[in-house]
C-alpha positions in Angstrom: -22.2 -3.0 23.2 -23.3 0.6 22.8 -19.8 1.7 23.2 -18.4 -0.8 20.2 -21.3 0.7 18.0 -20.4 4.2 18.9 -16.8 3.4 18.2 -17.7 1.7 15.0 -19.8 4.6 13.9 -17.0 7.1 14.8 -14.3 5.7 12.8 -16.4 5.7 9.8 -17.3 9.6 10.6 -13.7 11.1 11.0 -13.2 14.8 10.5 -10.9 14.0 7.5 -11.8 15.6 4.3 -13.3 13.6 1.8 -10.2 13.8 -0.4 -8.3 12.3 2.1 -10.7 9.7 2.8 -10.3 8.7 -0.9 -6.7 8.4 -0.5 -6.9 6.5 2.8 -9.1 3.9 1.0 -6.8 3.8 -2.2 -3.9 3.4 0.5 -5.6 0.8 2.7 -7.4 -1.8 0.4 -4.4 -2.2 -2.1 -2.2 -2.6 1.0 -4.3 -5.4 2.6 -4.7 -7.0 -0.9 -1.0 -6.7 -1.0 -0.6 -7.9 2.4 -2.8 -11.2 1.6 -1.0 -11.9 -1.5 2.3 -11.7 0.4 0.9 -14.3 2.8 0.1 -16.5 -0.1 3.2 -16.2 -1.8 5.2 -17.5 1.2 2.9 -20.3 1.7 2.7 -21.4 -1.7 6.6 -21.1 -2.6 7.1 -24.1 -0.5 4.4 -26.0 -2.0 5.1 -25.7 -6.0 8.7 -24.5 -6.0 12.5 -26.2 -5.5 14.5 -25.2 -2.0 16.0 -22.6 -4.1 13.1 -20.8 -5.3 11.2 -21.3 -2.3 13.6 -18.9 -0.2 13.1 -16.6 -2.9 9.6 -16.7 -2.8 9.6 -16.2 0.9 11.8 -13.1 0.4 9.3 -11.8 -2.0 6.4 -12.6 -0.1 8.1 -10.9 3.1 8.5 -7.7 1.1 4.8 -7.9 0.1 3.4 -8.3 3.6 5.6 -5.7 4.9 4.7 -3.3 2.2 0.9 -4.2 2.2 0.9 -4.0 6.1 2.7 -0.4 6.1 0.3 0.8 3.1 -3.0 -0.6 4.7 -1.8 1.3 8.2 -1.3 4.5 6.7 -4.6 4.2 4.9 -6.4 3.5 8.0 -4.5 6.3 10.1 -5.1 8.8 7.4 -8.6 8.2 7.4 -8.7 8.8 11.0 -7.3 12.1 10.4 -3.5 11.6 11.6 -1.2 14.1 10.2 1.9 11.7 10.5 -0.1 9.5 7.7 -0.7 12.4 5.5 2.9 13.1 5.3 3.5 9.2 5.0 0.9 9.1 2.0 2.8 11.8 0.2 5.9 10.1 0.6 4.6 7.0 -0.6 3.1 8.3 -3.6 6.2 11.0 -4.6 7.8 8.4 -6.9 4.7 7.6 -8.5 4.4 11.2 -9.9 8.2 12.1 -10.3 9.4 8.6 -11.7 7.0 9.0 -15.0 8.1 12.4 -15.5 11.8 11.3 -15.4 11.1 8.5 -17.9 9.1 11.0 -20.0 12.4 12.9 -20.4 14.6 10.2 -20.5 12.7 8.5 -23.4 12.6 11.6 -25.5 16.5 11.9 -24.7 16.8 8.4 -26.2 14.8 9.2 -29.2 12.4 6.3 -28.4 8.9 6.2 -30.1 6.2 6.9 -27.8 
């Protein structure tokens, strides 16, 4: 029983810097929520939709489950201080920085109002 408490305590006192813990939290919690939404999407698509839409619902649900699971795993492992998880976190968040910059220049090219 004491070993379980010690391992639980060590999990929350990892050597990862505070910034990494914040990013880990911001990856793990939404990842877990996305995982749950994916499961509900798969289960609900059969209950409320015709066969064609149920297949589409399952496909979307599976993508949510896999994406959420991956994000949650990376978040937990980043919290534990694994370097591979830091690389994956950078690769996962890079599009969220690059895409808005691309859109900013693309909308400016088109003359669209902001």
